C-alpha positions in Angstrom: -4.0 -18.1 -15.0 -6.1 -16.0 -12.9 -5.0 -11.7 -13.2 -3.1 -10.4 -10.3 -4.9 -9.0 -7.4 -4.1 -6.0 -7.0 -5.5 -3.9 -3.5 -8.8 -2.5 -4.5 -10.1 -5.8 -6.3 -12.5 -5.8 -3.2 -14.4 -2.4 -4.2 -13.7 -3.0 -8.0 -15.8 -6.6 -7.3 -19.0 -4.1 -4.7 -19.1 -1.5 -7.5 -19.8 -4.9 -10.4 -22.5 -6.2 -8.1 -23.9 -3.1 -7.3 -24.0 -0.9 -10.3 -24.5 -1.2 -14.5 -20.3 -1.5 -14.9 -18.5 -3.7 -16.1 -15.4 -5.1 -14.4 -12.6 -3.0 -16.0 -15.3 0.2 -16.2 -15.2 -0.4 -11.8 -11.5 -0.5 -12.5 -11.2 2.8 -14.3 -14.1 4.9 -11.6 -11.5 3.6 -9.1 -8.6 5.0 -10.4 -10.4 8.0 -10.9 -11.7 8.7 -7.6 -8.1 7.7 -6.3 -6.3 9.9 -8.9 -9.2 13.0 -7.3 -8.4 13.2 -4.5 -4.1 12.6 -4.5 -5.4 16.0 -5.8 -2.6 17.5 -4.3 -3.7 21.6 -3.2 -1.4 23.5 -5.3 -3.0 20.7 -9.0 -6.1 22.1 -7.9 -5.1 26.3 -7.4 -3.8 25.5 -10.8 -6.4 22.8 -12.3 -9.5 24.8 -10.9 -7.8 27.8 -13.1 -7.0 26.3 -16.2 -11.0 25.4 -15.7 -12.7 28.3 -14.5 -10.1 30.2 -17.2 -11.0 29.2 -19.7 -15.1 30.0 -19.2 -13.6 33.3 -19.2 -13.7 33.8 -15.1 -11.3 37.7 -14.6 -8.7 35.7 -11.9 -10.8 37.8 -9.3 -13.1 35.9 -9.6 -11.6 33.5 -9.9 -9.4 32.9 -7.0 -12.2 34.2 -5.3 -14.0 31.2 -6.4 -11.1 28.3 -5.4 -10.4 29.9 -1.9 -15.0 29.0 -1.3 -13.6 25.9 -3.1 -11.2 24.4 -1.3 -12.5 23.6 2.7 -15.0 21.8 1.5 -12.2 18.9 -0.9 -12.3 15.9 1.1 -8.7 17.4 3.1 -9.1 20.6 3.6 -6.2 22.2 3.1 -5.3 25.4 5.5 -6.5 28.8 4.2 -4.6 30.0 1.7 -4.7 33.6 0.9 -5.1 34.8 -2.7 -1.8 36.2 -2.6 -1.4 32.2 -1.5 -2.8 31.1 -4.7 -2.2 33.3 -7.2 2.2 32.3 -6.2 0.7 28.7 -6.6 -0.7 29.4 -10.3 2.2 31.7 -11.2 5.5 30.9 -9.1 
């Protein structure tokens, strides 16, 4: 019996043909990439804040770096001030 087809099987098939990835690995990569691009601006800000804070950066440096990174996201969100970024993180 054949497995159920998913909307991304063509991409998984392409990755299997064009890379050394096994089918399961290629499917996981596709799901990881889709999850990355599905991340909202708010989720990105919170995630990056945690990551940068864990590296010991100060909030001033963190919020500046996040503000610099946001316009380079796949779907750039509106420009957010540092105050807006803080509100996303701290409510």
